[in-house]
N, C-alpha and C positions, 0 to 999 in steps of 0.2 A: 762818377760811377753810373752805370746804366740802370735804369729803373727795372727792377726785378719783377717778373710776372710769374715765373715758374720756379719750382724747387731747384736748389743747387745741390749737385751730387759730386762726390769724389769716388772715382772708380780706380782700382789698382789691378792691373792685369799682369800676371807673371808669365815669364817665358823661361823654360829650363835651359841649362847649358849656355846661358848668356847668348841665346840664339834669336834675339829680337831682330827680325828682318824687314819689318815694315809692311808685310803682306796685309795687315789689317787696314792700311791707309785708304784704299779705295772705298770700303764700306764706311769708314769714319768720315771721309770727305763727303760722301753721299748724304749721310745724316745731317751734316752741317748745311750742305747745299739745299736740302729739302726743308730746312728750317726747323727740324725736330729738336736739335740741340744748339746751344751757343757755347762755344768753348771759352772758358775764362783763363785757364792755365793748363799747361801740359809739360810734364817732366819725365825724363827717363832716368831710372836709377838701376844700379847693378851692385852685386856683391861678388867679389872674387873668391877664389879657393881659400885664400888666407883670411877671409872675413872683411877685407877692405871694401868700404862702401864708396861708390862714386855717384854723385847726383848731377845730372846734366840738364840745365834749363834749355829752352828752345835756342837761345843764342849760342849755346855751346855745341850744338849739333852741326853737321856739315852744312855748308853754305846754302845749297839748293833746298834741302829739307827744312832748314831753319827759316828761310825766306817764305816757303809755302806755309809752314805752321804759324809763323808770326801774323800772317794775314787772317788766320782763323781766331786768334786769341785776343782778348781784351785784358791786358795785365792790370790787376787791381792789387796794389801793395797790401800786404798784411793778411790776405786770405789764407795762403799757404806759406808758413814760415820755413826757413831752412831747418829749424828744429823739428817741425812736423814731418818734413820730407825725410830727414835722417831717421826719425823714429819709425816711420813706415818702412823705409828701406832696410832697417835692422831686422825686420821680420822675414826678409827674403832668405831662402836657403842659399848656401854657398854655390857660386857659379850660376846664379839666376839673374835675370834682368826683369824690371817691371816698368810698365808704362802707366803713369799716374795722370789721370785727366780730371780736371775740375770743370764741370759744365752745368749749364742751366737747361732743364727740360722745358724748352719753350712751348712745346705742344701742350703740356700740362697747364701752363700758365694761361694759354689762350682758351682752353676748355674751362678752367676755373673762372676766368673772367666772364665767359658766356653764361655759366651757372649763376654767378652773382648778378649779372644784368637781367636774368630771368627771375630773380627773387629767391634763388636757392643759395645754399652755402655748403662749402666742403667741410664735412665733419670728421672725416678720416682719410688719411693719406699715408699708407704703409706699404713698404716694399717687402715682398716675400721672396727670399732667395730661391733660385731655380732648383737646387737640390731638394728643398723642402716640398716644392710643388711636385717634383717627380716622385718623391717618397709617398706623399699623400695619394697621388694618382695610382701608384703601384698597390697601395693598401686597399683602395676602393676596388680595383680590378681583382685583386686576390679575394676580397670578401665576396664579390659578385660571382666569382668562379666556384666558390665553396658552397654556394646555396643550391 
């Protein structure tokens, strides 16, 4: 197992109508190439109109895509179980596909290491979902406009 320096995150991205086309791949590969993230696992799951769930690991994808993605990942048994993946996929609406990515935020680890080496310590590390940020921003703008 690789020595972890940054927080590990699981992100699930949904695509309506089972229309996952891979257009996110260039941006994804760019983040990996820049060293911002390190991919640990990547899974594609879908739910059909009748509620049937399919979970595809990298090796189950077409050969070219599978080969490219396997170069990015470091499989570590036990981090995402089949039970975990099925539970997440069960939340999908019918006829939707999800891309699930387990990755390390390497940039955070490097920054945290620099903080520790300078005698500091990280005391809070919390993710604020984008919709909450937008909501708070809109409230501040509305309050400023009403003054």
